[in-house]
N, C-alpha and C positions, 0 to 999 in steps of 0.2 A: 628282546631279541626274537625275531620270528622263528617259528619252527615249522618244519615240513611235515605234512600229514598225507598219508596215502588215501586217495578216494577209492570208490568202488571200482573204477576203471583202471586202477593201478597208476594213475597220473599223480604227480606230486603237486600239491598246492603250496604256494609260497608261504602263506600264513593261514592259520585256521580262521575261517569265516564264521561270523556269528549270525544265526538265524533266530528270529522270534516267530513262534507259532501261536496263533490266537484262535481258540475255538471253545465253545461251551460244551462240546461233546468229548468226554474223556477218552473214548476209544479212538477218535480221530487224532487227538494229541499224542496218544501212545504210539500209533502207527507212524506218524510224522517224525516224532522224536527218535524212534527206533531206526527207521530207514536213514534219516539224515545223520544221526550220531554215528551209525555204523560206517557211513561214508566219510567221516572225519570232520563233520561240522559241529560247532559249538551251538547247541540248540537250547533255547529258553522257552518256557511255556507260560501262557496267560489264558485265563478261563473266560474272559469276556472283554468287550471292547475297551471299557474304562481301564482295566488292569493292563491290557495290551498297550494302550496309549501311554500310560505311566511308565511301563517298562521300556517302550520304544524311546521315549524322551531320555530316560536314564542310560540305557545301553547303547543307543544309536547303532542298531544291528545293520549288517550288510544287506539283509533281505528280510521281509516280513511275509509270512503266509497267514492269511486270516479268513475266517468264515465270514459270510455276509450277514446272516441272521443270527444275532446273539442278543442276550438281555443287556440292559443298561445303555449300550452304545453299539450300533451295528458296525460291521467292518468298514462300510462306506463312510459312516460318520467318523470313525477313527482315522481313516485315510485323509478325510477333509481337515480334521483337526491337526494332523501331523504336517500337512501342507502349509499350515499357518506359521511354521517355525523354520527358520533358515537351516538349522542343523538336522532337521528330520524330513524336510520336504522332498528331497531327492532319493530317499530310500525306496528301492523298487518293491512292489507288492504283488503277490499272487493272491487273487481273491477266489475262494472256494464258494461255489454257489449251488443252489438247488437246481435241478433240471428245469430248463426253460427260462431261466433268468438271463437277461442280457443287459449289458451296461449301455447307457446312453453315450453318444459321442461327446457330450458336454463333460460327463464324468471322466472319460478317457483323456480329454484335453486338459482337464484342470487338476487331476490328481495322479499320483505316480503308480497306478495299477498298470502293470506291464503284461499281465496274463490273467485269464479267468479260466478256472477249471471246474467242471461240473462234478458234484458228488453223485454217486460214488466215483472216486478217482483211482487210478492205478498208482500205487506208491512208487513203482519203477518210473512211470512217466513223470511224476512230480520231481523225483530225484534228477531226471534228465533235464527238465525245465529249469530247476534250480541251478544246475551246472551251467547251462546255456546263458541264463540271465546274468549270473555272476561273472562269467567270462566276458560277456558283452559289456558289462559295467567296467570291468578292469581294462578292457581295450578301448574304452571311451565310446563304444557304439551303442 
């Protein structure tokens, strides 16, 4: 039975959304988890792309936030791998990148990255983008 959760803006969410955050930097994971958990999201953490891939396949989260540069498997490689499976290929992804990195049009056309944010990022802005993306997915847009 779905339960209502109050988000930062005082709006009620129909059901708690699951978000997977993937980054090899512990302080980034801490900030993301704190901000999104306080807003009512169910946040799970992975410390590299391989762990993120395994958790995404198991959890099938509503949204993934991932760093680009990580050991073992980059965020981009993880997204490409997730796109090979019907049950994970449509999960929207926010990619966190180093300043100056841009995605190619091919990457945007073939994988489900819906947003790219440059580090350092504003946790408030990240929260706003998460809400917008999940609302867009829910409304079919």
